[in-house]
C-alpha positions in Angstrom: 0.1 0.0 0.2 2.5 2.1 1.0 4.9 1.8 -2.1 1.6 2.5 -4.1 1.0 6.0 -2.4 4.2 7.2 -3.3 4.2 5.5 -6.8 0.6 7.8 -7.5 2.0 10.8 -5.5 5.9 10.5 -7.9 2.9 10.4 -11.0 1.4 13.3 -9.8 4.2 15.5 -9.5 6.1 14.6 -12.7 2.7 15.1 -14.5 2.6 18.3 -12.7 6.5 19.4 -13.6 6.0 18.3 -17.3 3.1 20.0 -17.8 4.9 23.3 -16.6 7.4 22.9 -18.4 5.3 22.6 -22.2 3.2 25.1 -20.9 6.0 27.6 -20.7 7.5 26.7 -23.1 4.7 27.0 -26.1 3.1 30.2 -24.0 6.4 31.7 -24.7 7.4 30.6 -27.8 3.9 31.4 -29.2 3.3 34.6 -31.5 2.7 37.2 -30.1 4.5 40.4 -27.9 3.5 40.3 -24.0 4.7 44.2 -23.9 1.6 44.8 -25.4 -0.5 43.3 -22.5 1.8 44.5 -19.9 2.2 48.3 -21.1 -1.1 48.3 -24.0 -0.6 51.1 -27.1 3.0 52.0 -25.4 4.4 49.7 -26.8 4.2 51.4 -30.3 5.8 54.7 -29.3 9.0 52.7 -27.3 12.5 53.2 -28.7 14.4 50.3 -29.2 16.2 50.7 -25.6 12.9 51.1 -23.9 11.4 48.4 -25.5 14.9 46.3 -24.6 14.5 47.8 -20.9 10.9 47.0 -20.5 11.6 43.1 -21.9 14.3 43.2 -18.7 12.1 44.7 -16.4 9.5 41.6 -17.1 12.1 39.2 -17.0 12.0 37.8 -20.5 15.5 38.8 -21.5 17.2 35.5 -20.8 17.1 32.3 -22.5 13.7 30.5 -22.0 15.6 27.3 -19.8 16.8 29.8 -17.2 13.4 32.1 -17.2 11.8 28.7 -16.6 14.2 28.0 -13.9 13.7 31.1 -11.9 10.0 30.6 -12.1 10.2 27.3 -10.9 12.1 28.5 -7.9 9.3 31.1 -7.2 6.9 28.8 -7.5 7.8 26.5 -4.8 8.0 29.3 -2.8 4.4 30.5 -3.5 5.6 33.4 -5.3 3.8 33.5 -8.7 4.7 36.4 -9.9 2.2 39.4 -11.4 -0.4 39.5 -14.3 0.7 41.6 -17.4 -2.4 42.0 -18.1 -4.2 43.2 -14.6 -0.9 44.4 -12.8 -1.6 42.8 -9.7 -0.4 39.5 -8.3 -1.6 36.2 -10.2 -3.1 35.2 -7.1 -5.0 38.2 -6.2 -6.5 38.0 -9.5 -7.4 34.3 -9.2 -8.5 34.8 -5.6 -11.6 37.1 -6.4 -12.8 34.7 -9.4 -12.0 31.4 -8.7 -15.0 30.8 -6.4 -17.5 31.5 -9.5 -16.4 28.9 -11.1 -16.8 26.6 -8.3 -20.4 27.7 -8.0 -20.9 26.9 -11.7 -18.5 23.8 -12.3 -19.5 22.1 -8.9 -23.0 23.0 -9.6 -23.1 21.6 -13.0 -21.1 18.4 -11.6 -24.0 17.4 -8.9 -26.7 18.2 -11.2 -25.3 16.1 -13.6 -24.5 13.0 -12.2 -27.7 13.2 -9.7 -29.5 13.7 -12.6 -27.6 10.7 -15.0 -28.0 8.4 -11.8 -31.4 8.4 -11.6 -31.9 8.5 -15.1 -29.9 5.6 -16.0 -31.4 3.5 -13.6 -34.9 4.4 -14.4 -33.8 3.9 -18.4 -32.4 0.4 -17.8 -35.8 -0.3 -15.5 -37.8 0.7 -18.3 -35.7 -0.9 -21.5 -37.4 -0.5 -24.8 -40.3 0.9 -23.6 -41.9 3.9 -25.0 -40.4 6.3 -21.8 -37.0 4.6 -22.8 -37.0 5.4 -26.2 -38.2 8.8 -25.6 -35.6 9.8 -23.1 -32.7 8.4 -25.6 -34.1 10.0 -28.3 -34.1 13.6 -26.8 -30.6 13.0 -24.9 -29.3 12.2 -28.6 -30.7 15.8 -29.6 -29.7 17.4 -26.6 -25.5 16.0 -26.2 -25.3 17.1 -30.0 -25.4 20.3 -29.9 -22.1 22.1 -29.4 -22.2 24.2 -26.1 -21.4 27.4 -27.5 -24.0 27.3 -29.8 -26.4 26.3 -27.2 -25.5 29.3 -25.2 -26.0 32.1 -28.4 -29.3 30.3 -28.9 -30.4 30.3 -24.7 -29.3 33.9 -24.8 -31.1 34.7 -27.8 -34.5 33.0 -27.1 -34.7 34.1 -23.1 -32.3 37.2 -22.9 -32.8 39.1 -26.1 -36.2 38.2 -26.9 -37.8 37.2 -23.4 -36.0 39.2 -21.3 -36.4 37.2 -18.5 -32.9 36.5 -17.8 -29.8 38.4 -17.7 -26.8 38.0 -21.0 -24.1 37.7 -19.2 -21.5 38.1 -15.7 -22.6 36.7 -12.4 -24.5 39.4 -11.0 -25.7 43.1 -12.0 -24.3 46.3 -10.7 -24.0 46.7 -7.1 -25.9 43.3 -6.9 -23.2 40.8 -5.6 -24.7 40.2 -2.5 -28.6 39.5 -3.9 -28.2 35.5 -4.1 -31.2 35.8 -5.9 -29.7 37.9 -8.5 -26.7 36.1 -8.4 -28.8 32.4 -9.4 -30.7 34.2 -11.9 -27.0 34.8 -13.4 -26.0 31.2 -13.2 -29.3 29.9 -14.9 -28.4 30.0 -18.0 -25.0 28.8 -18.1 -26.3 25.6 -15.6 -28.8 24.6 -18.0 -26.1 24.8 -21.0 -23.6 22.4 -19.1 -26.2 19.6 -18.0 -27.8 19.6 -21.1 -24.4 19.4 -22.4 -23.4 16.4 -20.8 -26.2 14.3 -18.4 -27.2 12.0 -21.7 -23.6 11.0 -22.4 -23.4 9.8 -18.9 -27.0 8.4 -18.6 -26.1 6.5 -21.1 -22.6 4.8 -19.6 -24.9 4.4 -16.6 -27.5 2.8 -17.9 -25.6 0.2 -20.6 -23.6 -0.6 -17.4 -26.8 -1.4 -15.6 -27.6 -3.3 -18.3 -24.5 -5.3 -17.9 -25.2 -6.4 -15.0 -29.3 -7.4 -15.5 -27.7 -10.0 -18.1 -25.5 -11.5 -15.7 -26.3 -15.2 -14.3 -27.0 -14.2 -10.4 -29.9 -11.8 -11.3 -31.3 -14.7 -13.1 -30.7 -16.9 -9.2 -32.1 -13.7 -7.6 -35.3 -13.6 -9.8 -36.0 -17.4 -9.6 -35.9 -16.6 -5.5 -38.5 -14.1 -6.4 -37.1 -10.7 -6.1 -38.4 -7.9 -7.7 -36.0 -6.6 -10.8 -36.2 -2.9 -8.9 -35.0 -4.6 -5.9 -31.9 -6.5 -7.7 -31.0 -3.2 -9.1 -31.1 -1.3 -6.2 -29.4 -3.9 -3.8 -27.3 -5.6 -6.0 -26.7 -4.3 -10.0 -26.0 -0.7 -8.6 -23.4 -1.4 -5.7 -21.8 -3.6 -8.7 -21.4 -0.5 -10.7 -20.2 1.8 -8.1 -16.8 1.3 -9.2 -17.1 2.4 -12.6 -19.6 5.1 -11.6 -16.8 6.7 -9.9 -14.4 6.3 -12.1 -16.5 7.8 -14.8 -17.1 10.5 -12.3 -13.4 11.5 -12.3 -12.9 10.7 -16.0 -15.4 13.5 -16.4 -13.7 16.3 -14.5 -11.6 17.4 -17.3 -15.2 17.0 -19.8 -17.1 19.2 -17.5 -14.5 22.2 -16.4 -13.1 22.4 -19.8 -16.8 22.9 -21.3 -17.4 25.4 -17.9 -14.6 27.4 -19.4 -16.0 27.7 -22.7 -19.6 28.4 -21.4 -17.7 30.8 -18.7 -16.8 32.9 -21.9 -19.8 32.8 -23.9 -22.2 34.3 -21.2 -18.6 36.6 -20.2 -19.1 34.8 -16.4 -16.3 36.2 -14.5 -13.9 32.6 -13.6 -11.1 30.8 -14.2 -12.4 29.9 -18.0 -12.8 33.8 -18.9 -9.4 34.4 -17.3 -7.9 31.3 -19.1 -8.9 33.1 -22.6 -7.6 36.5 -21.8 -4.5 35.1 -20.5 -3.8 33.0 -23.7 -5.1 36.3 -25.9 -2.9 39.1 -24.1 0.0 36.8 -23.4 -0.6 36.8 -19.8 2.8 34.1 -18.9 2.6 34.2 -15.4 -1.6 33.5 -15.4 -1.7 31.6 -18.1 0.6 28.9 -16.2 -1.0 29.7 -12.8 -4.4 28.5 -13.9 -3.1 24.9 -16.1 -1.2 24.3 -13.4 -4.1 24.6 -10.9 -6.2 22.7 -13.8 -4.2 19.7 -14.1 -3.9 19.5 -10.6 -7.5 19.5 -9.7 -7.2 16.5 -12.7 -4.8 14.6 -11.5 -5.3 14.7 -7.8 -9.4 13.9 -8.8 -8.4 10.7 -10.5 -5.5 9.7 -7.8 -8.7 10.2 -5.2 -11.5 7.8 -7.6 -8.9 4.8 -7.9 -8.4 5.0 -4.2 -12.0 4.9 -3.3 -12.7 2.3 -6.1 -10.1 -0.1 -5.1 -11.8 0.2 -1.2 -15.2 -0.4 -2.7 -13.8 -3.3 -5.0 -11.7 -5.6 -3.9 -10.7 -6.8 -7.3 -9.1 -4.0 -8.4 -6.2 -4.4 -5.4 -5.5 -7.5 -5.7 -4.8 -6.6 -9.3 -2.4 -4.0 -8.4 -0.4 -5.8 -6.0 -0.2 -8.3 -9.0 1.2 -5.6 -10.8 4.0 -4.2 -8.2 5.0 -8.1 -7.7 5.2 -8.4 -11.1 
C-alpha cells in the first residue's frame, strides 16, 4: 500500500512538472508580444532601448530555460508573479473569481451526475419501453448540440427576445450580495452545462446497469422471487459503483473544459474567462498558474477516484498488488 501511494505521488509530481514545462515553452514560443499586454498601445511609441528595458524588467530577456528555472524556484516559494494584464499578483486576481467557477462547475457536476444516476436507473428498469425511447431520443439530440451554440441560442431566446434572464456576468451592477440576482445569472450557463453532459453519462450508467442485469446472478435472484427494482438497487447498483466513480473522475476534465467555454460565452467572471484572456494577451504568469491549477485538479481527483474504487472493489486491489509484484 505504501509503495502504491508513493508511486501515485511520484506520478502526480512528474505530471505537474511536465505540464508546467510544456506550457512554459509553448506560451513563450507562441507568436505575439507580451509587452502589449502590460504596456498597451504605449509599446508602439517605445524606442529600441525602452523596449529592451521593458523586456528586462519583466524578466523576458534571458533564455527560456533560465526563465523556467527562476519561475520554478519562485513558484515553490508560493510566488507566482504578477499578471501582465491586470498589474496585480496572479493569486490576487484568481482569488477574486475562482469561487464563481467552483459554484458554476460544482453545481453542474452535482446536477449532472445526480440526474444521470437516476435517469440511468429509470431507463434500465424500463428498457425498450416508450418512455425509455423518448428519453434516449431527446438525450441524443441534446448531447449533439455544442455548448457554445446552445449558449447563444438560449441568450437569444431568454435574454434578447423574452428578456427574462440576464445575458452575462455573475451578478448585476451593485448586486453582488443579492443571492436571487446571482441565481438568475447562473440559470442559463448551468442549464447549458447540464444539457451538454447529462445524457452522455446517463447512457453510460444505463448500459453498465443493463450489463449487470444480464448477469447470471440476476437470473438466480429472479428465480428466488426478487423484483427487478430490488435487484437493481440492492445488487446491480452496488456492483457498478466503482465504474460510476471512475466515470465521475474521468468526467472532471470534460466538465471543467466545458465550464471554461460557457464562462467565456456568457462573460461569466471565472477561471475560464481568465484562461482565455491570459492566452489572448500573452499573460504568461496567469496562464501558467491556471494551467497548473487545472492540471492539479484533474490529476488529484483521478488519484482519489482510484483509491475509492479500490476500497469499494477488492478485486482492483489484488490486481494492483500483482502489478507491483511483477
